[in-house]
C-alpha positions as MATLAB code, in Angstrom:
seq = 'MEPRRHARRRPGAPARLALYAGLQAPPERGLPAPTVLGRYAHRTAPLDEAEPRLRPVHELAWERDGLHLRLTAQGRWALDELVAIADSTR';
ca = [
       0.000    0.000    0.000;
       1.311    3.436   -0.947;
       1.685    5.973    1.871;
      -0.880    8.735    1.705;
       0.283   12.263    1.246;
      -1.671   15.091    2.718;
      -1.171   18.614    1.451;
      -3.441   20.408    3.862;
      -2.637   23.946    4.756;
      -3.016   25.048    8.331;
      -4.739   28.402    8.747;
      -2.044   31.043    9.118;
       0.731   28.822    7.732;
       2.674   30.333    4.817;
       2.407   27.158    2.676;
       3.676   23.554    2.711;
       5.888   21.914    5.286;
       7.172   18.318    5.282;
       9.503   16.353    7.564;
      11.517   13.351    6.404;
      12.921   11.001    9.058;
      14.702    7.808    8.074;
      17.670    5.539    8.594;
      18.938    6.398    5.111;
      19.707    9.881    3.859;
      16.785   11.344    1.883;
      17.119   11.407   -1.899;
      18.693   14.460   -3.470;
      16.382   16.952   -5.137;
      18.827   18.864   -7.273;
      18.950   21.944   -5.051;
      22.111   24.049   -4.722;
      24.865   22.972   -2.346;
      23.985   23.515    1.315;
      25.359   26.224    3.561;
      25.924   25.743    7.277;
      23.229   27.243    9.494;
      24.076   26.346   13.086;
      23.663   22.569   13.346;
      21.746   22.391   10.058;
      22.612   22.151    6.380;
      20.439   24.777    4.671;
      19.503   24.856    0.999;
      17.199   27.237   -0.781;
      16.053   27.741   -4.359;
      13.512   29.987   -6.091;
      11.602   26.923   -7.463;
      10.384   28.760  -10.558;
       8.338   25.758  -11.725;
       6.120   25.817   -8.611;
       2.950   27.817   -8.081;
       3.762   31.347   -6.849;
       2.402   30.611   -3.336;
       4.855   27.670   -3.058;
       8.007   29.685   -3.782;
      10.763   29.583   -2.649;
      11.793   26.215   -1.217;
      13.952   25.826    1.897;
      15.473   22.634    3.284;
      17.086   22.078    6.650;
      18.896   18.742    7.019;
      20.543   17.179   10.077;
      21.131   13.883   11.882;
      19.982   12.922   15.352;
      20.262    9.594   17.180;
      21.066    7.755   13.953;
      18.191    9.293   12.011;
      18.512   11.481    8.954;
      16.058   14.377    9.142;
      15.055   16.895    6.502;
      12.531   19.685    6.955;
      11.273   21.008    3.616;
       9.257   24.202    3.425;
       7.660   25.710    0.352;
       6.333   29.240    0.368;
       7.080   32.353    2.359;
       8.373   30.754    5.542;
      10.751   32.816    7.677;
      14.018   30.963    8.184;
      13.921   31.547   11.957;
      10.482   29.841   12.058;
      11.903   26.806   10.284;
      14.876   26.632   12.630;
      12.498   26.820   15.621;
      10.450   23.929   14.193;
      13.590   21.874   13.556;
      14.907   22.699   17.051;
      11.652   21.358   18.516;
      12.644   17.836   17.400;
      15.313   17.622   20.110;
];
């Protein structure tokens, strides 16, 4: 059975947000090389092919307790909001 994907938007949320957690590193998406942002690897791209409300894309990637984690945000998310969400996984 295929996992279900839900693309619901919370009221007040800028757009989409997804969290990957797995024993293997998540697949690459062809984004630019990451920059270091504290304990995270941060990537961003304008994502011209997406709907305007889903631009840009940000990714924060890190490892914790043997898990690979990647937080992906599409839309007008503030980077400090994304870091706060990622920090909440501690």
